[in-house]
N, C-alpha and C positions, 0 to 999 in steps of 0.2 A: 333494683337500679340497673340503669344500661350501662354496659362496659364502655369505656373510652376507646375510641379507635387509635390505635397506636400510630404515631408518626413516624416513618422510617427517613433516615438520610443523617448527615453530619452537619453540625453548626460550625460557622466561623466565628472567632474571637474578634470583637470590634476592635479591641485594643491591639491586637497582633495585625490586623489589617491595616489599621493607621500607621503602625511603626513601619511596615513592610512598605507602604506607600510613600512615607517620608523617605526612607532609604532609596528607594528605587527613583524618586524624583518626579514620581506621578501625583499631580495635586488634585486632581477630580477623579469621581467615579466615572464621568463621562470619557474622559481620555483614558482610562483603563478599559473601559468597554471597547472604546476605539483601538486601542494596542492589541486586544485579543482577536478583535476582526482583522488587523493586519496581519497578526501572526498566523491565524488560520485561514487567511485570505477569504474571509467570509463576504458575502455580498450585502448584508445588513449588520448593524452594530448589535451586539447582544446587551442593551442597556437592561431590560428586565431580569435578565439572570444576573448580571452584577448587582443589580438593587436587592434582589432576594438573598444574596450572600451577605450583603451589608445590614440588611434588616435583621439577620440573624435566624432566617428561617431555615429548615431543614433542607438539604440540597443532596444529591448524590456526589459520591467522591469525585467522580469524573468532573463535574462542574467545577469544585473547588480547585481541582488539579489545573484546570484552565485558567482560572484566576492567578493561583500560584506560579505557572509559567510565565504570565504577563508581568509579575511583580519578581521574578527572577528568584524565587524562592521554593523550598520544598513544600508541598502541600501541607504535610503534617503539622509544619509550623505553624498553620493557620488555625488548626483545630481549636474548638473551644473546649478546653480540658475540663474533668469531672468536677475539680475542686476551683474552678475559675468563676468568677462573678462579676460580669461586666456593668456593675451598678453605676460605675462613673458617668455612663451616658444616661441615667435618668436625672432627671430635672430637678436636684436637690440642693442647688446651689445657693439659692436664696434663702435668706433667715426670714420667718415671719416674725411679724411684730404684733401678734394677736396678744390682748391682754390676759390670755390664759397660756402664755408662753411657758411657764414652769411645768404646766401639765403635759405640753406637747414634748417637752424636753424627755419627761418621765415616760412618756409612751415610745418615745425613739429609743430609749435605754432599753424598755422592756423587749421591742421588736429586736433590737440589737442582740440581746441575750438570747432570744428564742432562736434567732437566725444563727448565733453561734452554736447552739445547742445541735441544732439540725446540722449545720456543717459538720460538728464532729462527728454525729451520727453517720453522715454521709461518708466521711474519711473512713470511719471504722468500717462501713460496711464494704466500702471499696476494697480496704486491706485485707478485710476477711475474704471478700470474693478472690482477690488475686492470690491470696494464700491457699485457698482452697485449689484454685487451678494448678498451684505448683505441686500439689501433694501427688505423690507417687502411689500407685496401686500397691496394695496391701499383699505380702508374699509370707508363706510359712515354708521354711526351707525343708520341711519334713513331709509336705503334702504336694501331691501332684496336681499341675495346674493344667485345666482342660480348656481348650480354645477350639471354636468352631469358625470355620471360615464359610461366610454365606453370600450369594450374589445372584443377581437375575441372570447374569450372564454364566449360564452353567457350564460353558466349555472351558473356562479359566480355571476353575475351581480345584480339579485334582492336579495339575502341573504346579499351580502356584503354592497350593498346601504343601506338596513336597519339597519345594524349594525353602519354604519358610520353616518346616519341620528341621530341616537340614542344618538351618542356621541357627535355630533356637537352642538354649540351653537343655539338658535332658530332662529336667523337671516338669518342662512344657509338653503336652501331647496336643497334637491339632489334628482335627478331623475337618471335612466339609459336607455342606448340606445345601441342597437346593430349595430349602423351604420357602425362600422368597418367592421362588417361581411359582409355587403352588399356595401360599397364605400371603398374598401381597397386603391383607389388611392389617397384618401384625406390625407393630411400631419396632423401632430397632430396640427400645428399651424393654420390651417383652421377651426378646428372643433368648437372653440368657437363662430365663425360668422356663421358656417353652421348650427349649432343649436340654435342659438339666446341665448346664455347664456353667464354670465361672465367668467366662468371656467370650464373647463374641467378635470376630473380625469381619465387619461389613465393607464389601468392596463395590463401589460405585463406579460404573464405566459409561461413558458415552461417546459414540463416534458420530462426527458430523463434519461435511466439508472437508474431508481429508485430515481431521484433527482428532487425537484420541486423547480423552480426558480421564484421569484415574484419582479417586479419591479413598483411601482406606481409613475407617474409623474402628477403634476398640471400644467395646461396650461392656459395662457390668451393669448391675440392676440400677445404679445410681450414678454411674461415672462414665463419661465419654472424652476420648481424646484421638485427634488426628495423628495418625502414624505414617502415613504416606498421601503426597499431593503432587501433582505433575501432569504436564500435557505435552504432546509432541505431535509432528507432522507425520501422517500415515495412519491408515484405518486397521490397525492391528495392535494386538498387545503382545504377540508373539515375539520371543527374543529379547524381551525384557523383563521376564519373570525373574531372573537372577537378580537385576538390578532394584526390582521393587521389592524382593524378599529382603535383600541386604538392608535397605533404608528402613524398611517396616521393621524388621528384628531389631535393629539398632536403637530405634525409637522406643520398643516395646521393653527392651532391656533397661533403657534409661528409666521408663516410667515405674519399673520395679525395682530399680535402685541396683541394677546389675550391670550398666554400662561402664565403660571406660573410655578414656580420652582419646585412644588410637581408633576408636569406632566412629566413622562419619555419621553424625545426625543432621539431616537436612531435610526439615518439613516445612514447605512455604504455605503462608495462609491462604486458605480457601478463596478469599477475595481477591488475592493476588494472582493466583492461577486462573481465575474465571476472567479477569481483566485482561489477562494475556491472550487467553483463547478468543475474547471478543476481537481483539486486534487482529489476530491469525484469520479469523473468519472473514474479515475485510479483505485482508491481502490477498488470500486463497479465491475467495468467490468473486471478487470485483476486478474490473481493468485498472491499470495504474492512472488514477487521476488525482487532481489536486485534493478533491473531497475525500477519497478512499485513503490517500496519505496521510491526511490530517486527523482522519478519524482513528486510524491506526496509531498514529503518534500519540495521541491522547491517552489511548487504552494502554500502550506499553509504558509510558511514563506514569500512569497511575499504579500500574502493577509495580514498578520500580519504587515508587514513593511507598507502597505497602511493605514490600519485601526488597530492600536495598541490595541484598545479595542475590538477586533472581538473576542468574547469568542469561538464562534463555530470554528473558524480557530485555535486558541489555543488549543482547546480540540482535534481536528483531528490531529494536530501536534504532540501532545502527543500520541495519539492511533497509528498513523504511527511509532513513534518511538519505541513503545510497539513491534509492527509487525517486527521492524529490530531486536530486541533480539530475537523473536521467530526465526528468520531466521538465526541468525548468532551466538546465544547463548553468544554475548559478552556483559559481565557484565557492562562495559563502557556505552554502549548504554542502558541499563536497568536502570542504575543509572540517566542517562540524561532524561529518560522517566519519572521516579519517581519524578524528581525535576520538570520537566516540569508541570505534573499533580497537584502535591501539591502546586505548586505556585497559582494555580486557585482556591483552595477549598473556599475561603472566598467570592470569587465574583460570583461563578458559581455552588453554591449548588443546584440551581432550574433550572440548564441548562441540557436539555436532553444528549446533545453531551458530555458534561462534565462527567456525571455519566456512560455514555456508555464507555468512554474512562478509566475511573477508574476501572470499571467492568473489563474491558479486561486485564487492567495491573495487576491486582490482580489474574485473572485467569491465566496469564503467570507466576507469580511467585509461584502459587500452593496455594494460600489463597483462597479457594473456596468459604467459608461462606461470606467473605467479598465481593467477586465478585459478588455472587447472590443477596446480599443487594443492591449493586450500579446499577446491570442490570434491578433488578425489579424496582426501583425508575426511571430508565431512561426510561422502557417502560411505567410507569405510567404517566410520563410528556410528553411523545410523542410516541403513540402505532405505528407510521408508521416505526420504525427502524428496518431494517432487521437485522443488524449485532448485534444489542441488543438482539433479539429474538435467534439468533444463538449461540451467547455468552453464554446466559442464558441456553438454552437447553444442551449443552456441559458442562457446569459447574454443572448443575444438576446432569446429567450423571454420570461425575467423581466422585462427592461427594457421590451419591448413591452408585456407584460401590466400592468406599473407604470404606464407612461404611455399605456395604451389605444392603441398604435400598432399596428394591424393588419397595416401592411406589414412592420414589423421582426418580429412574430409569424410571418408568412408567410416571411420569410427565415430564421428560425431552421430551419423544416422543410426550405428549399432546402439549407442547411447539412448538416444530419444526412443529407438524400438523397444529397449529394455524398460524404460519408463512407461510406455504405452501398454506394454504386456502386464506391467504391475497395476497400471490406473488407465483401462480402457475408455473410461468416460470423462478423462480429463480434457477440456477444450484447450487449456494452456500448452498440453504435451502435443496435441495436433496440431495446434498453432505453431509451434516452434519447430515440428517436423515439415509442416508445409514452407515455412521459411528457408529452411536448409534445402529442400527439395528444389523450391524455384530458383536459388541463387546457385544450385549445381546444375541447372538447366532441364530439370525433370518437371516442366509446366504442367502436364496432364495430371503427374502424382501430386504436385503441389495443390491444385486446384481441388482434387479429390480429398485431400486431408484437411483442407480449409474449409470446405463445405461441411465435412464432419464436424470439424471445431464449432462453426456456426450453428449447427443443428443443436448441438449441446448446450451453447450459449451464446446469444445473438448480444454482444456487448460492442462497445468503440472499438477495442484492440481486434477483436476477431473479424469483425465486419470492414475494418479499414483495410487489412490485409487483403481480405477476399476481393474487395472493389479494386485492390492495387493491382492483384494478380490478374483479375478480369479485364484490366485496363489495356494489358497488351496481348497476355496469353489466353485469355477466354473470350467473352463477347462483351462489347461496348453497352449492350442492352442491359446483361445482367449487371456490369458495373453501375449504370445508371440507376436500377431498381435498388441497388445496397446504397448508394449515396443519398437517395430519395427517403429511403428508410432512416438513415441515420440522422436526417434533419430533425427527426422527432425524438431523439435520443437527449435526453438531459445533458449528458456530459460530452456531446460531440464536439471535438474539436473545431475553431473556426476555419482551418485549412479545408475541410470537408466542404464548405459552402463554395469554395473558390474552385475544388475539384469537379462539384456538381455543375458549375457554371460552365466550366471547361468542356465538359460532356455534352451539356446541352448545346454549345456552340459547334460541336462535331455533329449534332444532328439538325443543323441549322435553326435550332429553336431560339432565334436571337433575343427576343424580347425577355425571356426566361433567364437567358445567360445573362443579359446587360443588367437586369434587376439583382441578380444574386451576385454578380461581380462588384456591382456599386454597393452593396450590403457589405461585402468582405473587406473592401478597402477602407469604407467608413469606419467599420469597427476596428480595423487593425490600426488605423490612425489615432483612434481614442485610446489604444492601449499604450501608445507612444513609441510603437514599433515601426521600422522603416519598412516602408513598401517597395518589394522588389520589382525587378524588370518584368517578371513573368505576368503578374495580373495587369500591370499597366498596359503591356503590349496587347495582351489577351483582351480587354475592354476595348482598346482602339480597335482591333480586328473586328470586333463585334459591331461596334459604332459605324465602322467603314461598310460592312456588309449591309447596315440598316440606312445606308446613305446619311447619316449623321456627320458629315466630314469635318466640320469645325471641332466638335468633340473628340473626334479620331486624331485630327492633327495635333491637338493640345496634349493629348495622351502619348502620342508617339514622339513629341517633343520632348516631354518630362522624362521619359524613357531613355531617349537620345543622349539627355544632359547626365543623367545617374551613370550612364555606361561609360561616358567621355570622362567623367570624375574618376572612374575606376580605373580606365585606360592611363590617365596621367599618373595615377599612382602605381601602376604597373601590376594590378591585380585582375585585369580583365580574363575571364575563363573563356575556352573555346564557345560555350553555349552562348555567352554575351557577344563574342565576336561576330557569330551567326545572327544574333538579335541586331546587331549594328548595321549589318549590311541590310538586313531585311527593312528595318526601321529606315535606312538612307533612302531606299528604293520607293518605300511606300510614302514618305514625304515629298519626294520628287513628284510621285504620281498625283498626290493629292493638290500639290502647288502647280498643275499642269506644266511642270518643268519637263523638257524633253531631255533625256540622258544623252550627252555627246558620245561620239564614238571612243574619244580617249576615257571617259569614265566608265561607258561600258566595257572596256578591256580591263580597266581597274577592277570593276566589280566581278568580273569573270575569274580572273585571277585570283582573287581572293577567296570566290566560291569554291573554286577547284582546291585551293590549299586546304580550306576546312574539309572537305570531303575525304581528306586523309586522317582526320582525327578520329576516326573509328563510326560506328554504327549506333550511336545515341539517337534513339528515335526522335527527341525533340529537337537535335541539331538537324537531323534529315528532313523533319516536316518543314522547318524553316528554309533550308535549303532548296526543297522543292517549290515552295511557294516563290522564293527570290528567283529562281530561274523563270518560273512562269511568268512573275510579273515583269523580267526583262525581255519577254516575249519568245523564250527559248522553252516550248512545250516538249520538246523531245528529250532535252537534258532533263526536264523535270520529271517526265514518265520514266526515265532510267532510274533515276534516283528512287522513284516511288516502287519499283520492283525491289530495291534494297530494303525499302521500309517493310513490306510485306512479311518477311520472314522474322523481322526484328519485333515488331508490334503489328500483328494481324488485326488485332480488333480495333486499333484506331485506323488502320489503312481501310478497313471495310466500310467505315462511316459514311454519309452522305457529303461531309466536306471533301473527302478525296476521290469523289466519284468522277470527276472528269480526267483522271490520271490513269483510270483502269484500262 
C-alpha cells in the first residue's frame, strides 16, 4: 500500500473566521481580500489566497497571518484546534422524511458514538503527547552524566564546550567532537550510541546575508529538546559564547529538574526564529521599497504571533515601520512605529535590536541627539549590527552639518570606515560612505565609493545615488546610462522616469525626453499627487525646442498659475522665483510680445537679486537662459562660468554648448 503524502501547513477554523469577520465589520470574503491588498499595497487582490483559507485548506502560517492582520486579530486565534470540529458547515440541517427514518436515526446515533470514541481517543493521545513533551530527562544523583557537543562548525566546539562546562553542575561532564564533519550520514538520534554517551548537544549554525542563526538541541536515544535558539545581525558567533552557554545550561538544568526561578530560561520556537530571519534577509539584502517593507512586516509579525515575547522580532517590526514612514512620509505609519517602539521600553532597554530601532526612529523624525545616544548604546551591546553603524554615521554627519561641527562630521566617516573594515562587501556601507563624502565636498571619493557599492549590488538605492552623484560631479553620459538601466528595474521609482527625461533634454534628444515627461506626468496624476513646477516647465521647454508652441504655452501658463498661487500664500521658494521670471519671459516670447524698457529693467533687477541666493545649479541654469532670452548673452556666459564648478557634468552637455 502506497503511503499518503503528508500535507504541510495550518488550517483556519471557519467558525473563528466568521466570528472575526463579524467583529471587524467585514461582510464578505471579497472585501477581506480587498483589505489585504490595501494594507500590503498589492497590485492585485489575493482572492484565491482568501478562498483557500476559508475552504479549510492547509496554508503556511504567513498566509494566515496576513488574513489575521486584515481582521485585526492575532493569527493563532484563527487556527483550527485539534479538538475542534467544524461540522456546523456541513449540510445537515434538513431532516429527511424517508420511510426508513428510524433506521437513519439509529445510523446517526451509531456514527455519533463512533465519533465520540474517536474524539476521546484523540484527546487522550494529544494529552499523552503533551505530557510526554513536558517530561524532564532522567537523572541519577550518584551517576556522572556525559554530554558531547557536536557541530559541523568545528571552530566553535572547544570555546563553547568550555563555557557550557563552567556553568553546568559538577555531575555533568562535557566533551566535544567533530564527528558530524566526518560522518554526515549519521542521524542525530544515532549519535549518543555512536559516541557512547548519555546525551549529545547538536549545534546548528547558519551564516547568510550578514545574519547568524544558531539552534542547539539535546538528544538522547529517544528524546530531543531545543535548548537554545536565536539569530542576530553579524556573521560571527564569537563574543556570544557566554550568552549561548548561559541560556543553554539554564534550559538543560530545567530539563533535568535542577533549575530554579532565578535562572532565565528563554528558548524561542524554531519556527519563530526562522520567520524573524526571513524578515531580516529581506531588510538586509534589498533596497527599501514598499514590497520589501511589506514582506518584512509579514515575517516579523508571524514570528511575534508564534512567540509573543520575542523582543528582537518586536524591535525589527518597529524598525521596519520606521522605514515605511521614511518611504511614504505617512504620519500615521510614524505614529504606529513610535507606539510599537515605546511599548518595548521597559522590557528591552538592554536589547541591541531595540536600541537600534529607537535610534533609527529618532533619526527619521530629526531628533539626532537622541538617535546618536540609542545607536551608540546598540553598538555597545552588540558591535555586529551593520545597520546600527550606518544609522550612527549618518546621524553624526547630519548633526555635524547642522551645527557646523567639523569634528563630528569627521567622526561620521570614522564610524562608517569601522563598519567597512568589518564588512568590506557591504553595498549599504559603501553607499552611506559615498553620501557622506559627497556632501562633505569629496565628489571624486563619493563616486569611487558609490561605484564600488553598485558593483556589489545594482539596486534602486545604489543606482539612484550613483546617477545623482554623476549628474553634477561625474559625467552626464554615465548618469544617462544608469537612468536607462533603472527603467528595467521592477522597483524603480517614478521620479527616475522624469530624471531620464531631463537628461535626454540636455542631450537635445527631444522626442525621447517628451515621451518620458508625458509618461511621468500622466502616471503622477493617476496617483492623485500634485504635479510640481519642474516637470511642467521641463516639458514646456522640450515642446518649445520641438516648435510645438501651443503645447509649450499651455504648460508654461499652468506652471505660472501654480507659482502665483504659492506666491499669494507667501510660500514661494527662490527656485520658483527663478522659474517665475523664466516663464514670464518665455510666455512673452511665444506670444510675440516685445518686452518694454520698463519691463526689461524690472526683469533684470529681479534676476540680479536672485543671483545672490547662492550657487544652486537649477537656479543658475534658469538665470542663464533668462538672460539669454532677454538678449544679454554676455551676462548669460558670465553665469555659465559660475555653473561649471558647481555642476560640471550638466554644464558640459549640448544644451549649454552656446555659452562655452
